[in-house]
N, C-alpha and C positions, 0 to 999 in steps of 0.2 A: 883518412889514410886510403879508404875505399876510393875514391875518386884517383889519385897515385898509383894506386895499384893497377886500376883500369888503365888508366894511361898509358902505362907499362904493358899493358898486352897481361896483366895478370890478375888472378880474383883471389881473394883473404877467403881461406877456408874455415868455415864455420860447422861446431857442432849444438847440437840443440836437444835439451833435457827439459822433462817437465810433463804439466798435462797437456799439453795442446803440441805436442811435437810438431803432430802433420800440418796442422794451420801455420804454425810458425817456421816450419820447411820449407814449406810454398812461399811466405812472403820473404823470407832468407835468399832463395832462389829468385823472387821476382824482382827484389833491389841489386841483384848483378851478384851476388856472393855464392861461393860453392860448397854445399855441404857437403863434409866430409867429417864421420863420427871418427873414424880410424887415428887421421893425424891432424886435428885443429888448428888453427892459429889462435882463436877466440871459441870460447862455449860460453853458450848461453841459457840459463838455467832460470825457467819460469815455473810457476807454479801457487803456490800458498798450501802447499802440502806438507808445511811443515819437514821438508828435509833438510839436513844442512850435511857441507862437507867443509 
């Protein structure tokens, strides 16, 4: 999906929540995704802090 969007000149918007937000945000952007906490296409939850939603 990400490759198709890049081929079309678009970026998938991703929000990241969890313990290592700064590190994960950097990785998300390195992989060509756009970090967008307000209107994401995908949400990544990372942690192990027993958070549930």
